[in-house]
Residue, then its C-alpha position, 0 to 999 in steps of 0.5 A: m500500500s502506497g503512502s500517497n494513497w492517504n496524502d489527502l486524508g487530513e484535508r478531506v477529514m477537516s473539510g468533511v467535518v465542516l460539511v457534515g456539521v453544516g448539513m446535519a445542523g440544517v437537517w436538525i433545524g428543518g423547516l425554512i432553514f433546511h429548505l434554504l440550505v438545500a436550495l443553495i446546494c442545488g443552485v451551486m451544483v447546477w452552476e458547477l454542472v454548466s461550468m463543466l459542460d459549457d465553454r461559456r462559463n460566466r453569465s450562463a452558469l451564474l444565471l442557471g445556477g441562481f435560477a435553479g436555487v430560487v425555483t428549488f426553494v419555491a417548489i417546496e413551498v407550493p402545492g405538489g402539482w405546481a412544484l413539478p413544472l418549477v423543478l423542470a424550468p431550469s432544464m428548459l431554460g438551459f437549452g437556449r443558454m448552452e452552446r454545448g452539452g445541452v441535453t446532458y445539462a437538461s437531464f442532470a439539472a432536472l435530476i438535481l432539482l428533483a433530488g433536492y425536492g425529495m430531500m426537503a419532502l422527506r424531512d418535512e413529511y417523515g421528520l428528523v429520524w428518517m432524514v438522518w437515516l438517509v444521510l448516514v447511509v450515504v455517508a457510511t457508503d462513501i467512508a467505507g468505500y474510501f477506506a476499503g478501496r484504498s486499503i484493500g484495492g483489487p479489481k476496478f469497478w469502472p476503470r474507464v470512467s473512475p480509475k480509483k473506484t474498486w469493487s472492494g470499496t463498492v461492496a464495503g459501502w453495501i455492508a456499511s449501509a446494511l449496518v446503518g439499516w440494522i441499527f435503525v431497525a433496532m431503534t425505530g421498530a421498522g421492518t427488516g426490509l429497511i436493511g435491504l432498502s438501505i443497501a439499495v439506497s447505497m447502490a443508488s448513491q454509488i450510481g449517482d457518484m459514477a454518473e457524475s464521474a462520467i460527466k467529469r470524464r467527458a468534460g476533461v476535469k478532475d473536480s466539479s469545482n474547487l470550492i471545498p479543499g480536498h473534496g472539489g465541488l459540491f457536486d463531487r460531495f453530493d452526487g451520492m446524495l443526489g442518487a439516493a434522494l432520487f431513489i427514495l422519491i421513487a421507491g418510497q411510492i412503490v414499497g412504502f416508506p418507512p417499511g414496517v412502520g405505521g402499517l406500511 
């Protein structure tokens, strides 16, 4: 094992602690503060997305990112039927503003805003406990994947797109998420199906991670931006949460959420 594998660990840990602290504070407070935090994150991620895909990085990126943040915040404050066109509006606006990558932008911008809406709805409807569960599944997947991948190594998961991702790290993420699910089963009285759902959410977060890696590979950049020391941009840190929140938004309608709680 090379010592260079861990050169960025200290910087990553410090930045990660700050990110988790701010994020968990927003989750704990909930309500308007959490809505504003999620809207800000979605806006910055859209700004990073435009900056990666398009050569025209100034006015278009700021315009689309700012618009995305505003409509994300407004969407959760209006009835659901009106929220749907709002979350798609930045995608539609982008078609006329992008010189290249318009289809990719439109697709991912819609996913970002839908995921943001899903996180706010989860916190509002199901409360603190289940939002914390979602965050912990994603964080456990990321941390277990990082340490297992760098200490165990082994076959690469998708070397053409993400050379550092390994199968050992991927499976470690599933195991860590199952442990989180088991803990919440014991704490909440949810059915054991929550463990399987936790693993599926872990997989969805990894898909979100790989999807963002594919965009960066296509754009020829290492990070979505340089906002966060040791981590890159917000898109680099919240790509997993993007996939997880989208999955819960969809799967929760199919299997019932939380499983085994309140007759579901």
